[in-house]
C-alpha positions as CSV (number, residue, x, y, z in Angstrom):
1,X,-17.0,59.9,-27.5
2,X,-18.5,59.7,-24.0
3,X,-16.6,60.8,-20.9
4,X,-14.3,63.2,-22.8
5,X,-16.2,66.2,-21.6
6,X,-18.8,68.2,-23.4
7,X,-17.8,70.9,-25.9
8,X,-21.1,72.8,-25.0
9,X,-21.1,75.3,-22.2
10,X,-23.1,74.4,-19.1
11,X,-25.7,76.9,-20.1
12,X,-26.2,75.3,-23.5
13,X,-26.3,71.8,-21.9
14,X,-29.0,73.0,-19.5
15,X,-31.0,74.6,-22.3
16,X,-30.7,71.4,-24.3
17,X,-32.0,69.4,-21.4
18,X,-34.9,71.8,-20.9
19,X,-35.9,71.5,-24.6
20,X,-35.8,67.7,-24.6
21,X,-39.2,66.3,-24.0
22,X,-38.3,62.7,-23.9
23,X,-36.1,61.1,-21.2
24,X,-33.5,58.6,-22.3
25,X,-35.6,55.9,-20.7
26,X,-38.6,56.9,-22.9
27,X,-36.5,56.9,-26.1
28,X,-35.1,53.4,-25.4
29,X,-38.1,51.9,-23.8
30,X,-39.4,50.1,-26.9
31,X,-36.0,49.1,-28.3
32,X,-35.3,45.4,-27.8
33,X,-31.6,46.3,-27.5
34,X,-32.0,48.9,-24.8
35,X,-29.8,47.2,-22.2
36,X,-27.0,46.7,-24.8
37,X,-27.3,50.3,-26.1
38,X,-26.9,51.6,-22.5
39,X,-23.9,49.3,-21.9
40,X,-22.2,50.2,-25.1
41,X,-22.6,54.0,-24.6
42,X,-22.1,54.1,-20.8
43,X,-18.8,55.4,-19.5
44,X,-19.7,54.6,-15.9
45,X,-17.7,51.9,-14.2
46,X,-20.7,49.6,-13.9
47,X,-22.0,50.5,-17.4
48,X,-25.5,50.7,-16.1
49,X,-26.2,54.4,-16.5
50,X,-25.7,57.2,-19.0
51,X,-24.2,60.5,-18.3
52,X,-25.5,63.5,-20.3
53,X,-22.4,63.3,-22.4
54,X,-23.0,59.6,-23.0
55,X,-26.6,60.4,-24.0
56,X,-25.3,63.0,-26.5
57,X,-22.9,60.4,-27.9
58,X,-25.8,58.0,-28.3
59,X,-27.9,60.6,-30.1
60,X,-25.0,61.5,-32.3
61,X,-24.4,57.9,-33.5
62,X,-28.1,57.4,-34.1
63,X,-28.5,60.7,-36.0
64,X,-28.9,61.1,-39.7
65,X,-25.5,62.8,-39.9
66,X,-23.5,59.8,-38.5
67,X,-21.5,58.0,-41.2
68,X,-22.3,54.4,-42.1
69,X,-18.9,53.4,-40.7
70,X,-19.7,54.9,-37.3
71,X,-23.2,53.4,-37.4
72,X,-22.0,49.9,-38.3
73,X,-19.2,50.1,-35.7
74,X,-21.7,50.8,-32.9
75,X,-24.3,48.3,-34.3
76,X,-21.6,45.6,-34.2
77,X,-20.8,46.5,-30.6
78,X,-24.4,46.4,-29.6
79,X,-24.9,43.0,-31.2
80,X,-21.6,41.6,-29.7
81,X,-23.4,40.6,-26.4
82,X,-20.2,39.0,-24.8
83,X,-18.0,41.9,-25.9
84,X,-15.3,39.6,-27.3
85,X,-15.0,41.5,-30.7
86,X,-16.8,38.8,-32.8
87,X,-20.3,37.8,-33.4
88,X,-20.5,34.0,-32.7
89,X,-23.4,31.6,-32.7
90,X,-24.5,32.7,-29.2
91,X,-24.4,36.4,-30.1
92,X,-26.4,35.7,-33.3
93,X,-28.9,33.6,-31.4
94,X,-29.4,36.4,-28.9
95,X,-29.7,38.9,-31.7
96,X,-32.4,36.9,-33.4
97,X,-34.3,36.4,-30.2
98,X,-34.2,40.2,-29.6
99,X,-35.6,40.8,-33.0
100,X,-38.3,38.1,-33.0
101,X,-39.2,38.3,-29.3
102,X,-38.9,35.5,-26.9
103,X,-42.5,34.6,-26.6
104,X,-43.7,31.1,-27.3
105,X,-45.5,32.2,-30.5
106,X,-42.5,34.1,-32.0
107,X,-39.5,32.1,-30.7
108,X,-37.8,30.0,-33.4
109,X,-37.3,26.3,-32.8
110,X,-33.8,25.0,-32.3
111,X,-33.6,23.7,-35.8
112,X,-35.0,27.0,-37.3
113,X,-32.4,28.9,-35.3
114,X,-29.6,26.7,-36.3
115,X,-30.6,27.0,-40.0
116,X,-30.9,30.8,-39.8
117,X,-27.5,31.1,-38.1
118,X,-25.9,28.7,-40.6
119,X,-27.3,30.9,-43.4
120,X,-26.0,34.1,-41.7
121,X,-22.5,32.7,-41.3
122,X,-22.5,31.3,-44.8
123,X,-23.3,34.7,-46.2
124,X,-21.1,36.8,-43.8
125,X,-18.2,34.8,-42.4
126,X,-15.7,35.6,-45.2
127,X,-12.7,33.9,-43.5
128,X,-14.7,30.9,-42.4
129,X,-13.6,30.9,-38.8
130,X,-17.2,30.5,-37.5
131,X,-17.6,34.1,-36.3
132,X,-18.3,37.5,-37.9
133,X,-15.7,40.1,-37.1
134,X,-16.2,43.9,-37.5
135,X,-14.8,44.1,-41.1
136,X,-17.0,41.2,-42.2
137,X,-20.0,42.8,-40.5
138,X,-19.2,46.2,-42.2
139,X,-18.9,44.4,-45.6
140,X,-22.4,42.9,-45.2
141,X,-23.8,46.2,-44.0
142,X,-22.3,48.0,-46.9
143,X,-24.6,45.9,-49.2
144,X,-27.7,47.0,-47.2
145,X,-28.7,50.3,-48.7
146,X,-31.3,51.1,-46.0
147,X,-29.0,50.3,-42.9
148,X,-27.8,53.8,-42.3
149,X,-31.3,55.3,-42.6
150,X,-32.9,52.7,-40.4
151,X,-30.2,52.8,-37.6
152,X,-31.5,55.9,-35.9
153,X,-33.7,57.2,-33.2
154,X,-36.4,59.5,-34.3
155,X,-37.3,62.3,-31.9
């Protein structure tokens, strides 16, 4: 994916760009994981921008035709905020904060957050090492029938 060059001709790429009515910023604007999505899909050295090929990769992963394995792999990478290959308590806390919002009225208390993360780890951490690795994450996702259909961008 990304950076390997496009298989489309320059003319087809230009036509695709002309037919796209939303910019990548507009598509990602409302997503609470927008910075992480850009970081995961970016092939730029600073990981702060998307090339057109990166953007096509992003659309491919978030499309209906992407396999559950591909979707879960990229979801894991997006949720792994420190890019260490595991979801630890800090990653899970940041994930919950992204989903609930960080406002005073929606933020979980420290005890609520601890209880939620304890429950997540109890359910997901098969090897009991205190983190969730990719295979554990994919195992949990495989039991969620609506994951693949909800992990998408609707254009």
